[in-house]
C-alpha positions as CSV (number, residue, x, y, z in Angstrom):
1,M,103.6,111.4,127.9
2,R,105.5,109.6,125.4
3,R,102.4,108.3,123.9
4,L,100.9,111.7,123.8
5,L,104.0,113.0,122.2
6,A,103.8,110.2,119.5
7,L,100.6,111.0,118.7
8,G,101.2,114.8,118.6
9,I,103.9,114.2,116.3
10,G,101.8,111.7,113.6
11,A,99.0,114.3,114.0
12,A,101.2,117.4,112.7
13,A,102.7,115.1,110.0
14,G,99.5,113.8,108.8
15,F,98.1,117.6,108.4
16,G,101.5,118.8,107.1
17,L,100.8,116.2,104.5
18,L,97.3,117.3,104.1
19,W,98.1,120.9,103.7
20,F,100.5,120.1,101.1
21,V,98.0,118.1,99.1
22,V,95.2,120.5,99.4
23,G,97.3,123.4,98.6
24,K,97.7,122.2,95.3
25,A,94.2,122.1,94.4
26,D,91.8,124.3,92.6
27,W,89.3,124.2,95.7
28,A,86.6,126.1,93.2
29,E,86.9,123.3,91.1
30,V,86.8,120.7,94.0
31,G,83.7,122.5,95.2
32,A,81.9,122.0,91.8
33,T,82.8,118.4,91.7
34,F,81.7,117.6,94.9
35,R,78.5,119.3,94.4
36,V,77.8,117.2,91.1
37,L,78.0,114.3,93.5
38,G,74.7,115.5,95.4
39,W,72.4,112.8,97.3
40,G,75.1,110.3,95.9
41,I,76.9,110.8,99.3
42,A,74.0,109.1,101.1
43,L,74.3,106.3,98.8
44,V,77.8,105.8,99.2
45,V,77.2,106.1,103.1
46,L,74.7,103.2,103.1
47,Y,77.0,101.4,100.6
48,R,79.3,101.1,103.6
49,F,76.6,98.9,105.5
50,F,77.6,96.5,102.8
51,N,81.2,96.4,103.7
52,L,80.2,96.4,107.3
53,A,78.0,93.1,107.0
54,L,80.8,91.3,104.9
55,D,83.5,92.0,107.7
56,A,80.9,91.1,110.2
57,A,80.5,87.7,108.7
58,G,84.1,86.4,108.8
59,W,84.3,87.5,112.6
60,W,80.7,85.9,113.0
61,R,81.9,82.6,111.3
62,V,85.0,82.5,113.9
63,L,82.7,83.1,116.9
64,S,80.4,80.7,115.7
65,S,82.8,77.9,116.4
66,L,82.5,79.0,119.9
67,G,79.0,79.3,120.7
68,R,75.6,80.7,119.2
69,V,75.6,84.6,118.7
70,S,73.1,86.9,116.7
71,F,74.8,88.2,113.6
72,F,73.1,91.6,114.3
73,R,75.3,91.8,117.5
74,I,78.4,91.0,115.9
75,F,77.4,93.6,113.2
76,S,76.8,96.2,115.8
77,A,80.2,95.3,117.3
78,R,82.0,95.5,114.0
79,W,80.6,98.8,113.6
80,V,81.5,100.4,117.0
81,G,85.3,98.9,116.1
82,E,85.4,100.4,113.0
83,S,84.3,103.6,114.2
84,V,86.6,103.7,117.1
85,N,89.5,103.0,114.8
86,T,88.4,105.7,112.4
87,L,87.6,108.7,114.7
88,L,89.7,108.0,117.7
89,P,93.4,108.3,118.0
90,V,94.2,104.3,118.9
91,L,96.6,103.5,116.5
92,Q,93.7,101.6,114.3
93,V,93.5,98.8,117.1
94,G,91.8,100.3,119.8
95,G,88.5,99.6,118.1
96,D,89.4,95.6,117.9
97,I,90.1,95.6,121.7
98,V,86.6,97.6,122.2
99,R,85.1,94.6,120.1
100,A,86.8,92.1,122.3
101,R,85.0,93.5,125.3
102,M,81.6,93.6,123.6
103,A,82.2,90.0,122.8
104,T,82.4,89.3,126.2
105,R,79.1,91.1,127.2
106,M,77.8,88.7,124.8
107,G,78.7,85.8,126.8
108,F,81.8,84.7,125.5
109,A,85.1,84.1,127.7
110,W,87.5,87.0,127.7
111,N,90.3,84.5,126.2
112,D,87.8,83.2,123.5
113,A,86.8,86.6,122.7
114,G,90.1,87.7,122.4
115,A,91.4,85.1,120.4
116,S,88.5,85.5,118.0
117,I,89.9,89.2,117.4
118,V,93.4,87.7,116.9
119,I,92.3,85.2,114.2
120,D,89.8,88.2,112.4
121,F,92.8,90.7,112.6
122,T,95.1,88.3,110.8
123,A,92.6,87.5,108.2
124,G,91.8,91.1,107.5
125,L,95.6,91.3,107.2
126,A,95.9,88.2,104.9
127,S,93.0,89.5,102.6
128,Q,94.3,93.1,102.6
129,F,97.7,91.6,101.3
130,L,95.9,89.7,98.6
131,F,93.8,92.8,97.8
132,T,97.0,95.1,97.5
133,I,98.4,92.1,95.1
134,L,95.4,92.6,92.7
135,G,96.0,96.6,93.1
136,V,99.5,96.2,92.1
137,V,98.7,94.2,89.1
138,A,96.1,96.4,88.1
139,L,98.1,99.4,88.2
140,A,100.9,97.5,86.1
141,A,98.2,96.4,83.8
142,M,97.2,100.2,83.0
143,R,100.9,101.7,83.3
144,P,103.2,98.7,81.9
145,A,106.2,101.3,81.5
146,D,105.7,102.9,85.0
147,D,108.2,101.6,87.7
148,S,105.6,102.5,90.5
149,A,104.2,99.1,90.2
150,L,107.5,97.4,90.8
151,A,108.2,99.7,94.1
152,W,104.8,98.3,95.2
153,A,105.6,94.7,94.5
154,L,109.0,95.4,96.6
155,L,106.8,96.7,99.4
156,L,104.6,93.4,99.0
157,V,107.3,91.2,99.4
158,A,108.3,93.1,102.6
159,A,104.7,93.1,104.0
160,G,104.4,89.1,103.0
161,A,107.5,88.5,105.3
162,V,105.9,90.4,108.3
163,L,102.5,88.8,107.9
164,T,104.0,85.6,108.0
165,V,106.0,86.1,110.9
166,F,103.2,87.7,112.9
167,Y,101.3,84.4,111.8
168,L,103.8,82.0,112.8
169,I,104.6,83.8,116.4
170,Q,100.7,83.7,117.1
171,R,101.1,79.7,116.4
172,Y,104.1,79.6,118.9
173,G,103.1,81.5,121.8
174,F,102.8,85.1,121.0
175,F,101.4,86.0,124.2
176,S,103.1,84.0,126.5
177,L,106.4,85.5,124.9
178,V,105.1,89.0,125.6
179,A,104.2,88.4,129.2
180,R,107.7,86.4,129.7
181,F,109.5,89.8,128.4
182,A,107.1,92.2,130.3
183,K,106.6,90.1,133.6
184,G,106.9,93.2,135.4
185,L,104.1,95.1,134.0
186,L,101.8,92.1,133.1
187,G,102.4,89.9,136.0
188,T,102.2,86.2,135.8
189,G,101.6,84.4,132.1
190,T,98.5,82.6,133.3
191,W,96.2,84.6,131.2
192,A,98.7,84.6,128.5
193,R,98.9,81.0,128.2
194,S,95.0,81.0,128.4
195,L,94.9,83.2,125.5
196,D,97.5,81.3,123.4
197,E,95.5,78.0,123.9
198,S,92.5,79.8,122.7
199,V,94.0,81.3,119.7
200,D,95.6,78.0,118.9
201,S,92.4,76.2,119.0
202,L,90.6,78.4,116.9
203,Y,93.5,78.2,114.0
204,R,92.9,74.5,114.2
205,D,89.4,75.0,112.8
206,R,90.8,75.6,109.3
207,R,87.5,75.8,108.0
208,A,86.6,78.6,109.9
209,V,89.6,80.5,109.2
210,F,89.5,80.2,105.6
211,V,85.7,81.2,105.5
212,C,86.8,84.3,107.5
213,I,89.7,85.2,104.9
214,F,87.0,84.9,102.5
215,W,84.5,87.2,103.8
216,R,86.9,89.8,104.6
217,L,88.7,89.4,100.9
218,S,85.0,89.9,99.7
219,S,84.6,93.0,101.7
220,W,87.8,94.2,100.1
221,M,86.6,93.7,96.9
222,A,83.4,95.6,97.7
223,H,85.5,98.7,98.6
224,V,86.0,98.9,94.7
225,G,82.3,99.5,94.2
226,E,82.5,102.4,96.7
227,V,85.3,104.5,94.6
228,W,83.2,103.4,91.3
229,L,80.0,105.0,93.0
230,V,81.6,108.2,93.7
231,V,83.4,108.7,90.4
232,A,80.5,107.9,88.6
233,F,78.2,110.2,90.5
234,M,80.9,112.8,89.9
235,E,80.4,112.4,86.3
236,R,84.1,111.2,85.9
237,P,83.4,107.3,85.2
238,I,86.8,105.5,85.0
239,G,87.3,101.6,84.8
240,L,87.1,99.1,87.3
241,L,90.8,98.4,87.3
242,A,91.6,101.9,88.1
243,C,89.0,101.9,91.0
244,L,90.8,98.8,92.0
245,A,94.1,100.4,92.1
246,I,92.9,103.5,93.8
247,E,91.2,101.6,96.4
248,S,93.8,98.8,97.2
249,L,96.8,101.0,97.3
250,S,95.7,104.1,99.0
251,Y,94.2,101.9,101.7
252,A,97.6,99.9,102.2
253,A,99.0,103.4,102.6
254,R,96.6,104.2,105.4
255,S,96.9,101.0,107.1
256,A,101.2,101.7,107.1
257,A,100.2,105.1,108.8
258,F,98.6,103.7,111.8
259,A,100.5,105.9,113.9
260,I,98.8,108.8,112.6
261,P,95.3,109.4,113.9
262,G,92.8,109.0,111.4
263,A,95.6,108.8,108.7
264,V,94.8,112.2,108.1
265,G,96.8,113.4,105.0
266,V,98.3,109.9,104.2
267,Q,94.8,108.8,102.9
268,E,94.2,111.9,100.9
269,G,97.6,111.7,99.6
270,G,97.4,108.3,98.7
271,V,94.1,108.9,97.1
272,V,95.2,111.6,95.1
273,A,98.7,109.9,94.2
274,I,97.1,106.6,92.9
275,G,94.1,109.0,91.2
276,L,96.6,110.6,89.2
277,L,98.4,107.9,88.1
278,V,95.4,106.0,86.6
279,G,93.6,109.3,85.0
280,L,91.7,111.3,87.3
281,D,92.4,114.9,87.6
282,M,93.8,116.4,90.9
283,E,90.5,117.9,91.9
284,T,88.4,114.8,91.1
285,A,90.8,112.5,93.3
286,L,90.6,115.2,95.8
287,A,86.8,115.3,96.1
288,L,86.9,111.8,96.2
289,A,89.3,111.5,99.2
290,L,86.8,114.1,100.7
291,V,83.8,112.0,100.1
292,K,85.6,109.2,101.9
293,R,85.9,111.4,104.8
294,V,82.5,112.4,104.8
295,R,81.7,108.7,105.1
296,E,83.8,107.9,107.9
297,V,81.9,110.7,110.0
298,A,78.7,109.9,109.1
299,L,79.2,106.3,110.1
300,G,81.6,106.6,112.7
301,L,79.5,109.2,114.8
302,P,76.6,107.1,115.0
303,G,79.3,103.9,115.9
304,L,80.5,105.9,118.8
305,A,77.1,106.8,120.2
306,I,76.1,102.8,119.9
307,W,79.4,102.1,121.8
308,A,78.4,104.9,124.4
309,V,74.8,103.4,124.9
310,S,76.3,100.0,125.4
311,E,78.8,101.2,128.0
312,R,76.4,103.3,129.7
313,E,76.4,101.4,133.1
314,S,80.5,101.3,133.2
315,L,80.6,105.2,132.1
316,I,77.8,106.1,134.8
317,G,80.0,104.3,137.2
318,I,83.0,106.2,136.6
319,L,81.1,109.5,136.5
320,G,79.5,108.6,140.0
321,R,83.1,107.8,141.4
322,G,84.6,111.0,139.9
323,R,81.8,113.3,142.0
324,R,82.9,111.8,145.1
């Protein structure tokens, strides 16, 4: 009940922010800008597969240190995981749990599958932190007299401290610690010790960890190309520094709003706010945000379909029990 209430509050806050953002725009102009994009939307959707491949490469490198696995299967699992995180109210982590389950279906032990997700998730946070730093630098270079870059820098210091603590507690038995404090709910700590040992073992393969971070950072940098493509097709071209600032800082805002389903409103508000700072008009910035939503749905629905097919036996079993 509390979880549903929290999701409801988050959704209400997100839609309230979205209403505030869209209420200030000239929708006739937004529609005209959107129509100029035309078939470019399809290219933006296809471009996203490049990002998915880069993200999948990072996770694949970690899993490959545990055993052989097809890159195509890892790519499919990555696609499913992103679809779940994007379209379902799972606090942007449910997709990672789904990926772990899919890894076990590939033949990996549950503790190894879970540990690979922990490493990949941490690499994603570390690489996004670096990406956000680049975005702050880009914004500062474009607006040297603006205090907004300083505010972002202060937030980065806090985020860096949190990221460091998150990494350290993983190395010192995070899951065993959780099990100790929630023993009544989680039972014995055997599963936790097993998962902690697998995480620690994977972290010892520093080459795999750094390669994973490299691929994840490469994916973040490739996000800049998506923004550049969209504004170019809209005939509102801006420089790469502006594209970098928009993507990195708006995505940082989205990630911070993990409690709001789909970061509705926060993503749009972030894109519009940073877009205005770097020279876009309100309507173009909002059209850019809407293109991102269209791309999420266009890729997310097939991803959820792939998940449903992969779990068809489990779903059939659940439905069968429901009829009895």
